[in-house]
C-alpha positions, 0 to 999 in steps of 0.5 A, a space after each residue: 526174633 521169631 519168623 513172623 517178626 522177620 516177615 514184618 521187616 521183609 523189605 528191610 531184611 531182603 535189602 540187607 541180605 542183598 547187600 551182604 551177598 553183594 560183598 561176598 557173604 552169599 555163602 553165609 546167607 544161603 545157610 540161613 533158615 529163611 522163611 519162604 517169601 525170603 528164601 532164594 539162592 544168593 550168589 557172590 559177585 565176580 568182583 576183585 577179592 578184598 579181605 573179610 574185614 574190608 567187605 564187612 565195613 563196605 557193607 555197613 557203609 552201603 546199608 546206611 546210618 544205622 549200620 555205620 553206628 553199629 560198626 563204630 560202636 562195635 570198633 569199641 569192643 576189641 575183647 569181642 572182635 578180632 583186631 583187624 576188623 576193629 582197625 577196618 571199622 574205624 574207617 567207617 565214615 560218619 558223614 551222610 547225606 543230610 535230612 531236609 530242614 523241613 523235617 528237622 524243624 518239625 522235630 525241634 518243634 516237637 521237642 521244644 514244645 514251640 516254635 524254634 523262633 521262640 528260643 533261637 534268635 537266629 538259626 542257620 538252616 544249613 547243617 555244619 555237620 551230618 552224621 549217622 544219628 544227628 545233624 548239627 546247626 549253628 544258632 543264637 539264643 534269645 535268652 542271652 544272645 549266646 552262639 550255640 551249636 544244636 544237635 538234632 537227632 535224625 527223624 525216625 532214626 531211633 525206630 530204624 535202628 532198633 528194627 535193624 538191631 532186631 534183624 541183626 539179632 536174628 541174623 547173629 543167632 542164625 549164623 551162630 547156630 548154623 555155622 560152626 566156624 563163626 561160634 567162637 566169636 559169639 555173635 549174639 553177644 556182640 549184637 547185644 553189646 552193641 545194642 546197649 551202646 546205641 540205646 545210650 547214644 540215642 538219648 542226648 541227655 546222657 551226652 549233656 550230663 557227660 560234658 557237664 561232669 567232665 567240665 566239673 572235674 577237669 583239673 586242666 580247664 586251661 588246656 582242655 574242655 568240653 562245650 557248656 550245655 544249655 540244659 533248659 533246651 536239651 531233650 533226648 533228641 535235641 542237644 543245645 550247647 556252646 558253639 566252638 569256632 575251632 579248627 581240626 587238629 589236622 591243621 597243618 599250619 601249627 608251629 611245631 611247639 604248639 603242636 607238641 604242647 597240644 599233643 601233650 595236653 590232650 594225651 595227659 588229659 585222657 590218661 588223667 581221665 582214665 587213671 585218676 577220674 575213672 570217667 573218660 571220653 570214649 572216642 577222642 579220635 581226630 574228628 571229635 577234637 578241635 583246637 579252640 581259638 584260645 589254644 585249648 583242646 576241645 573234646 566233642 561228642 560225649 555220647 559214649 563215656 567210660 566209667 572205671 571204679 577204683 579197683 579197676 583203675 589201680 588194676 589198669 595202672 598195674 596192667 599198663 606198667 606190666 604191658 610197657 615193661 613187657 612183663 607177660 607173666 604179670 599181665 596174665 596174673 593181673 587179668 586172672 585177678 580181674 576175671 569173673 568167678 568161674 572163668 577157665 584159662 590156660 595161663 601158659 598158653 595165654 602167656 605165650 599169646 600176650 608175649 607175642 602181642 607185646 612183641 608185635 606192638 610194644 617192641 621198643 628195641 625196633 621202635 614199635 611203641 603202639 600202646 593203644 594197639 597193644 591194649 586192643 590185641 591183649 583184650 582180644 587175647 583175654 577174650 579168646 582165652 575165656 577171660 572177659 574183662 569189663 567193657 569200659 576196659 575195651 573203651 579205654 583201649 579204643 580211647 588210648 589208640 585214638 589219642 595216640 593217633 591225634 598225638 602223632 598228628 600234632 607231634 611226629 615224635 609223640 610218646 605216650 609213655 612220657 605223658 602217662 608218667 606223671 599221671 601214673 606217679 599221681 595214681 601210685 601216690 593216691 594208692 600208697 600216700 598218707 591220704 590212702 593210708 588214712 582212708 584205709 584206716 577209716 574204712 577199717 575203723 568204720 567196719 570194726 565199729 559197725 561190728 562192735 555196734 552189732 555185738 550187744 545185739 548179737 550177744 542178746 540174741 545168743 542169751 535169749 536162745 539159751 534161755 529158751 533151750 534153743 541151742 543145738 551144738 553139733 559135735 563131730 569127732 575127726 580121726 576117732 573111728 578106728 578107736 571106736 571099731 577097736 573098742 567094739 571089737 574087744 567088747 565082743 571078744 570079752 563077752 564071748 570069753 565070759 560066755 565060754 567060761 560060763 559054759 565050761 563051768 556049767 557043763 562041769 557041774 552038770 557032769 558031776 550030777 550024773 543026770 540022764 541021758 548019758 552019752 559015753 557014761 556022761 551026762 549028755 547035756 554036759 558034753 554038749 556044754 563042753 562042745 559049744 565052749 570048745 567051738 566058741 573058744 576055737 573061734 576066739 583063737 582063730 579070730 585073734 590070730 587072724 586079725 592080730 591082737 590089736 583088733 
């Protein structure tokens, strides 16, 4: 974001800086390169000291719905931010003051391209819920008299969120550049990761499709479900769905046996969604789960859903088993297999950190069995060692943590391992059973047949190149360099020997002729020939003695 963009949002920027300074972050704000109209000296208050993480959460709450949503989405990225901040951001309250209905009616009219009374026979103008992004109303359809819940996006919230995201991006880059102690957190990447999630949540059609898809693939419709959606009336800012007259899972008047059964159904469903379907609710916390009048669990708010490929599901199952068994070495090996190419890690250091994380959260010897928390910590350990995994893994860890907490509300003796065991057996059967073998065989045959189908065309191309003399074969002898040198050296010696012999014979013939000039009574030319042959001969002897007879 450039300076003039910051000045274009100067009022909001000043408000954000003031709020962060009020919560004890004045030292950071003062290090930003603020343009002149915004530059001033911020001061920390003399308020009681709180932890960093708590002050971040309080600042987000004070800055309003957009920052509350940032915090909620950020709490789903344990691979990017520290574990204590994850736990603090999960406390963000999603309940905010509602927008007056006059503004809501205008938006509904615009989205339906007509008056609400044309679609709804009844519409209660008092919202039953008002969250950071939307408000929910109860209504009744003209079409079939169905009672529905209407989720309406807050007017202008998309523009406000995008403007605040731009400001957050600018601040993150400034902090990353100017404060060395914050660089390990890579704040610009954190903001970008949140931006993707926000954009998806702002389009309610994604949520409607997620609910429909879950109901389609859900094998336990008699135990859990999602509200049915009415797609004819659903738009990017308006979601019309079945009204669920349920009660929250925190209800304290549940019979113990029903609580145990509901906890088991919810946990088994989430584990099944993650490991078998590869499609799961991103945040099944207590506020997003209702107990329907017929005793089923209803998962609400499908704005964020995770997706895992078959390879990621299989690796996650191995990862899960290794973590529960406390096998840090295997956890590190699985993470290394999933790491992107080029990721650098120190397996020994990473194994020590993984061991510590498992000991803190999955120590069955002392009754500590927080699988969700352990997953969150492990993902942060991986990110800290330069091994970023799929963001859907981060969402999965958050979902597991949420359903564990819901399970303990319903059943104080809840044990996620017990509920996950049958799902894991089903997955291992899927991986190694006859059907899996048949699938792998089909894939192999399909690949082999594809190669065989291409073989005639490939052979034809090769023959054509032979016919056109367009074949070039590059041959390179390995390990023959010494032999080449030896042959060359021997050839030179033989040549010099022949030359020496020729000089001796020629000189001897000249000496017998007696031609002038004479030197010591002999022809000088013959004596010169003898001298040259002697020099060459001595050189050959010296070369052989110096390099050995094998050179």
